[in-house]
N, C-alpha and C positions, 0 to 999 in steps of 0.2 A: 446283532440283531435279535431273539429266537420270538420265533411265530406262536403266536395261541393255538391253542388245540384248537380248527375249526371246522371238525372235520362231522358234519353231518350223520346222523343215525339211521333217516328214513327218506324217503324220496317218491315222492307222491306221483301214478301211473296216470296215464284214461280218463284224463281231465282231474286232476284231482279227485276217485272213486276210488282211486286203489292206494295204500299205504304201503310199500314194499322198505326192507333193510334195504340200505347201500352198502351198495363197494367199497372197504374198505382201504383197498390200496390205495398204494402213492404215487403218481405221477414220477420217473427219477427227471426231466428233461423242468417239468415245471413246480415240481413240487407240490402239485394237486390234486385234490378223490378225484378217485375216477367217479365215472358217472352214472353207471349201471344199475343198476339193480344187482343182489349178493340172491345166488338163490340159497333156495329153503334151504334151513339149518344148519346154513355156511354163513365164514362173514369176507367173502369175496365172488367173484362174478367169475362166471365160464372162461372170460380170457386173461381171468387172475390167475384160474386155478381153482375154478370153484366144483371144475369134473369130475378134477383126480381122484379115486378114491386111492391112490398110492401103490404099496406092489405087495399081489396081494399071495406067492406063493413062496416060497420056503426057501428056495431059488434065488426069486424075484428079492428077496430082503438079504437072502445074502448078500446078494450084486450091491447092494445100496452101505451095506456098512464092509466091505472092503472099501468099497472108492471114496469115504469120509477123508476129509482132507480135514491137513490141518490148520494148515496157509495160503493162500494163492492153491496152485493147480497143484501139493504134492500130497501127497499122504503116508503114512508112517513107514512103508513100509520104500518108499525111494529113494523117503532122507533115512535109512536104516541103509542102505544101498550106495549107495552119492559115501555113506562112512568108509565104509566099508572098501570102499573103489578109492577114496582119498586116502587112508593109511595104507596102500599098496602103491599109492602114486607116491608114496612121503617115502618106504619104505625105501621103490626102487631109484630117485633123488641119488638119495643115501648111497646107496653103491657106486650109484654108479660114479660120486664127489673118490 
């Protein structure tokens, strides 16, 4: 059974005197929307990464690009290395027979 979109876009603060955008993050456990106000010009609150600016330096951006994953905790480079090692292992096993 799929639930309808029950996300609320705004939250009222200070006794309904201030209307602010509501954080759009979803709880993993309860599947409910975060009850905090989102930061200005952001979609999430400070607890869900609203204050993050991402990598700023060229070095930091390169590190992030290097660790992009394909599936789970495996990077492309690790999969290539494992594939080469597996081929070596098969070759050695065939030589032992």
